[in-house]
N, C-alpha and C positions, 0 to 999 in steps of 0.2 A: 790528965787521963781522959777526962771527959772529951777534951778536944781531940785526943787520939782516937777514941772510940768513934767520935763523930766523923773523923776523917776516914776511918776504916769503913764505916757504914756508907759514907758518901761514895767512897771508891767502889765498894761492892754494888751500890745502886747504879753508879755510872757504867760499870762493867755489864750489869744486867741489861741496862738500857741499850748499850752497844750491841749486845747479843741479839736483842729484839730487833734492832735496826737492821742487822745483817740478815735476819730471817725475813723481815718484811720487805727488804729492798728488792727481792726477786719477785714479789707479787704486785706491788703497787708503787708507782713513782711518787705519788702524792704523800704516802705514808712515810717513805724514806726521807723526803725533804723535810717533813714536819719533825721526824725523829732527829734529823741532823741539827735543825734549829734548836730543838730542846737540849741536845747534848751541848751545843755551844753555850746556851744560856746557863747550864749547870756549871760549865767550866768557868764562865765569868763569875758566877756566884761563888765558886771555890776560890778564885783569885781574890775577890773582895774580902771574903772571910779570913783568908790566910794572911792578908796584909794587915787586918785589924788586930791580929793576936800579938801581944807584947813579946819582945825579943828575948828568948831564953834558948838554951842549947837544945833542950828537948823540942821546943817549938821549931827551932831551925832545922833539926833533923826531920821532924815531921813535915816541915815545909818542903824540904828537899824531896822527901818521899812523895809528897803530894804533887810536886812539879814533875817528878819522874812518871808518876801515874798519869798526870795530865798529858805529858808528851806521848805516853803510850796510848792514851785514849784518843789523842789527836791523830796519831798514826792509824789507829783502828778506824776512826771516822773517815780519814782520807782514803784508806783502803776500801772502805765500804762505798764511798762515792765513786772511786774508779770502777769497782765492780758493778755498781748501778749504771754508770755510763756505758760500760761494755754491754751490759744486758739490754740497755735501751737501744744501742746501735744494732745489736743482734735482732731485737724485736722489729726495728724499722726495716732492716734488711729482709727479714722474713715476710713482713707485711708487703713490702715493695714487690718481692718475688711472687707472693700470692696474688696481688693485684695484676701483675703482668700476666701470670698464668690465666687469671680470670678473664682479662681482656682478650688474650689470644683465644681462649675457649669461646668467648662470645663472638669474636670475629669468625671463627670456624663455623659456629652455629648459624650466624647470619648468612655466610656463604652457602651453607647447606640449605637454608630456607630459600634463598634466591634461586638456587638450582632446582629445588623442589617446585617453586612457583613457575619457573620456566617449563618444567616438565608438565605441570598441570595445564598451563596455557596451551602448550603444543597438543596435549591430549584433547583439550576443548576444541581447538581449531580442527583437528582431525575428525572429531565427532560431528562438528558443524558441517564440514565438507561431506562427510558420509550422509548426513541428513539431506543436504541439498542434492547430492547425487541420487539419493533414493527418491526424492520428490520428482526429479527430472525423469527418472526411469518410470515412475508411476504415471507421470503425464504422458510419456510415450506409449505406455501400455494402454492408456485410455484412448489414444488416437489410433492405434493399430488394431484392425479387426482380429488379427491372429493372436493377439496377446491374451494370455490366460490370467484371469483375475480370480481372487478368492471368492467363493460363493458364500454369501451370508444368508442364513435361513430367512426366507420371506422377502429377499431382494434379488432380482435377476442380475446377472453379470452385465447385461447391456445397460440397465438402469444405473448401476454403480459407475460404469465407465462414463456414461453421459453426465452423471452427477459431478464427477471429477472434472470433466471438460467444462461444464457450466460454471463450476467454481473458479477455474482458472480464467475463463472468459470474464466473469464478473470482476475478479481482481484486476485484470488488465483494463477493463472498461472504467473502473473506478479511478485509475491513474489518468489525470488530465493530459499528461504528455503522451500517453499511449493510445487513448481511446480515439484520437483523430485518425489513427492508422487502421482502424477497424472498418471493414466494408461488409455489409450484409447483402448478399446477392441471391436472387431467386429466379428460377425459370419455371413457368407454369404452362400447362396445356389444358384446354377445356372445350366443352361442347355444351350447347344450350339452344335456346329458342330465340327467334328474331322476328320482328314485325317491321316491315319496310313500307314506307308510303312517300310518294313523290308525284305531285300533280303535274309536273313538267312532262312525265312519261305516261301516267295513268291515274284516273280518279279512284282507283281501287287500292285496298291494302293487300300486301303480300306477306304471307307468314310461312315460316319454315325453320330449317335447322341452321345453326350458327357454329362455326369452328373458329377457335381463337387461340392465340399464343401470346404470352406476356413475359416480359423480362424486367426485373427491377433491381436497383441497387440503392442502398442508403448508407450514409456515414456521417459522423460528426465533423464539424469544422472548428477552426480556432476563432471564428468571428463571435462577437458578443460574449466574450469570456467563455467560449466553448459551449454555448447553449444553442447554437444554430446547427441544424442538421440539413444535409443536402439529399434530395430525392431525385432519382432519374428513373422514370417509368415509361416503358415502351410496350405497345400492344398492337396487334394486327388481327383482323377477323375477316372471314369470308362466309357469306350466307347464301343459301340456295332456297328460294321461296316460291310460292305459287299463290294465285288468287283464290277467292272463295269458291268459284265454280270449277277450279282446277283445269282451266283451258289455256293458261299462260304462266310463264315462269320468269323470274328475274334472278340475276346474280349481282350481289352487292359486296363491296369490299371497302375497308377503311383502315387507315393507319393513324395511330394516335401516339404522340410523344409529349410527356409532361416532364418539365424540368424546373425545380424551384427549391425554396428554402422554407424550413419550419423552425419556429422558436419553441424550445422545449420548456414546459412547465411541470417539474416533478411535484406530484401531489403526495405520494408515498414512495418508499424505496422500490415498490413493485408496480406502481401505476403512475402514468404521466400523460399530460395533454399536450398537443402540438397545434400550433396555428401559424399560418403563413400564406404565401402566394406562389402560384405556379404559372409558367408559360405553357399554354395548351395549343399544340400544333396538330392540325388534322388535314388529311388528304385522302380522297377515295373516289368511288364511282358507284353508279347503279346502272345495270344493263338489262334492258327489256328484250326478251328473245323474239317477240312478234312485231315490234315496231320497225317500220322501214324508214320513215322520214327523220325522226329524232329517236334513235334507239338507246341512247345513253345520256346520262346526266353526271356532270362532274361535281365533286364535293371538295371544297377548299376553304378553310377558315382558320383564323388564329384568335385566341382569346387569352385574357388575363383572368385566372381563376383565383377565387378565395378558397383556401383549403384548410380543413381541420382534421385532426387525427387523435385517437385515443389508443394507447398501448398498455396492456395489462399482462404482466408476468405472474402466473399463478401455478399452483401445484394441486393436482388431484391425487390425494394421499402423498405419495413420494414421486409422482410422475409430473415432470415440468412441462408446461404448455405456455404459449404466448398467443394472446388474442388481440387483434387489431381491427379497428373500424376507421375508415377514411371516407371523407365526403369532399368532392370538388364541385364548386359552383361557378360557372362563367359569369363574370361581371361585365366585361366590355371586350369588344374586339372588332374584327373586320371579316367580311365573308364575300366570296365570289359567288355570284348567282346571275344567270341570264334572266332576261325579262320573259314573262309568260308568252310563249309562241315564238320567241326569238331563237334562231338556229345558231349553232356554233360557227357555221360558215360565215354568217354575218359578222360575228364578233372577231374572228381571227383572220378571215380573208378580206372582208370588206371594211375592216377596222371600225365597225359600228359597235364600239365598246363602251359607250357612255352609260354610266350608272350601273355597271356590272359588279362594282366593288362597293359594298355598303357597310356602314357602321352598324354594329350589333350590340345589343345589351339585353337586359331582362325583358324588355317590352316586345322584342321581335325574335329573341333566341332564348327562351326559357329552358335551359338544359341542366342536367344533373348527372354526375357519376358517383356511384357508391361502391365501396370495396370492403369486404369482410374476409379476414384471413385467420387461420388457426395453424400455428406452428407446433410440431410435436416431434420428439425423437423416436426413431425406429431403429434399434441397434445403434450402429455408428453413423447413421444418416438422419438428417433432420428433414422431415416432410412438411409440406404446406397444402392445406385445403383452402380454397377461396371461392367466394361467390361475388359476381360482378353484376350490378344492375346499372345499365348504361342507357340513359334516356337523352337522345339528341334530337332537337326539333327546332324548326325555324319557320318564319313567315316573311320572306324578303322578295321584292319585285313581283308580287302577285303569285308567288309559288309557295305552296305549303309542303313541308317535308317533315318526316320524323323517322327515327330508327330506335326501336325499343328492343333491348337485348337482356335476357336473363341467362347467365352462363355460369356453370359450375366447373371449377378448375382444380387440378392437382399438380404438384411440382415439388422441387427440391430447394432447400435453403443451404447456403454455404456461408460460413463466417471466415472471412479472409483477413489476415493480419499482414499489413505491408511492412516489410523490413526496410530500414534505411540503407541507402547506397553508401557504403563506406568509402567509395572512391570520390564522392562529392564532398566538398567542404563548405 
């Protein structure tokens, strides 16, 4: 009886465990496997204990019942395993489907992100193009007198336009590849005082009025790593003078051409010094209205000048101006001069031209030219005020000469940007 009760209890226990296995198989794979192994262990335990019982009829019947229950239990376990496998496959299928859907969703999201980035880039490109176009329009407005600019309190429209133009010019000048194509040209007209003296014509000094015109161009070159600037300066003057007793007059004229290079030494962004050399070519005349034998004297000489310059860009409040000082000193050269008392008839007709061309330097031609200029904008035009002190003197072949001039000049300055010829390669 005890064995029968034990068998019944064991059977109930196994059935209870089987029910728990079925409930847990839907929740966790690990719990189902452990439950299955426990069930198998219990079955083996039942087999061992059933074989150890002595053979009686009651025990045999109970053994048969136990075996039937065991088979039923095995069927239950197998059914549970099949259910578990089915659920596992279902879970895997659902997981795979979810991952596929997630991957597709991520791909669509990435595509949307790429499209959005492209739209953003296009918008940025359009915005940049709009800014560039606006800057070009603003620059054109600054160059055209008829353009209307916004008036800022305390700032004149002309000053604003000039400020924009100066900014563009400074940016282009800062570009090494572009500043060599900039040319600064000026044309000036002036009037002043002149003192003329020539012992070939008269031992007296003649003083009077002087009229002068000057034209200059300057630009940077590619030589010396872009630090050499080229200057081309031409001037011509005519003076009408009289002696101190006012009983005689002279007319004098001189053309002067300077061409040379200066090396630039930037001291600050707004101030620089220049030093270099110039070729100094001069030709002119002095005509005495009362002389009959030798009424005129020719002037012709060539010099090599040492030249120095200082350029200062500054602002008076918000008003931009450029101040420049230049000094040219003849170091050596040659000069044409007749001998004292020698006529030009002897030189050119009788070929008595010995010694009429002499070497000159500081000992017999101590001369000096000084130039002071001030550039400033007036509306859309840049003006220039200048002062020239020109002192030319010599003592060659027994003849003393000098011409001292103080001239005030006014003119215009143009900034020219040379465009490249696209047809050239």
